[in-house]
C-alpha positions, 0 to 999 in steps of 0.5 A: 516122402520129405525124408527122401528129399532131405537125404538127397539135399545131403548128398547133393551137398556132400558132392559139392563139398568134394568137387570143391578144389583144395585151393577155393578154401579149407574148412575145419572138417577137412582139416579135422578129417586130415588130422584124426589119425594124429590124436594118439601121438599128440596126445602121448598115447603113441610113440610115433605118428601113424602112417595114416596121420602121416598121410593126413598130413599130406593131403592137409599139405596140398589143401593149403595153398593160398595165404587165406587157406593157410591161415584158416587151416592154423585156426582149425588146428588151434580150435582143435587143440584147445578142445584137448587138454591133454595135447602135448605141444611138442609133439604137435609142433614135430608132426610135420617132420616126423611125417618128412612133410613140412608144412608152409605154416607151424602148427601150434596151439599158440601160434597167430595165424594172422602173421601168416604171409 
């Protein structure tokens, strides 16, 4: 019985997360999911970003509306990049342009996210 209750709680929390409007909050899970298909390109194992990667960039662009969203997403990208030592900085910064989806904040592991207006 306890397992069923725990599963129901997890399902309800997941549904609540999905119901949150993008401009209400951006978290690292959302950012990571949006960009996970980009890993082969930013680590140099793929010459071009996959279409799923570019779809994730477009999705991320739609999620980051406010200054807080932009700063949060920027910090999530920096955090993820710090966990992957083989990330190519040039590939990361070129990603939005390669996908034809410029973001309103830079993607870089060295950028000061607090300077985003």
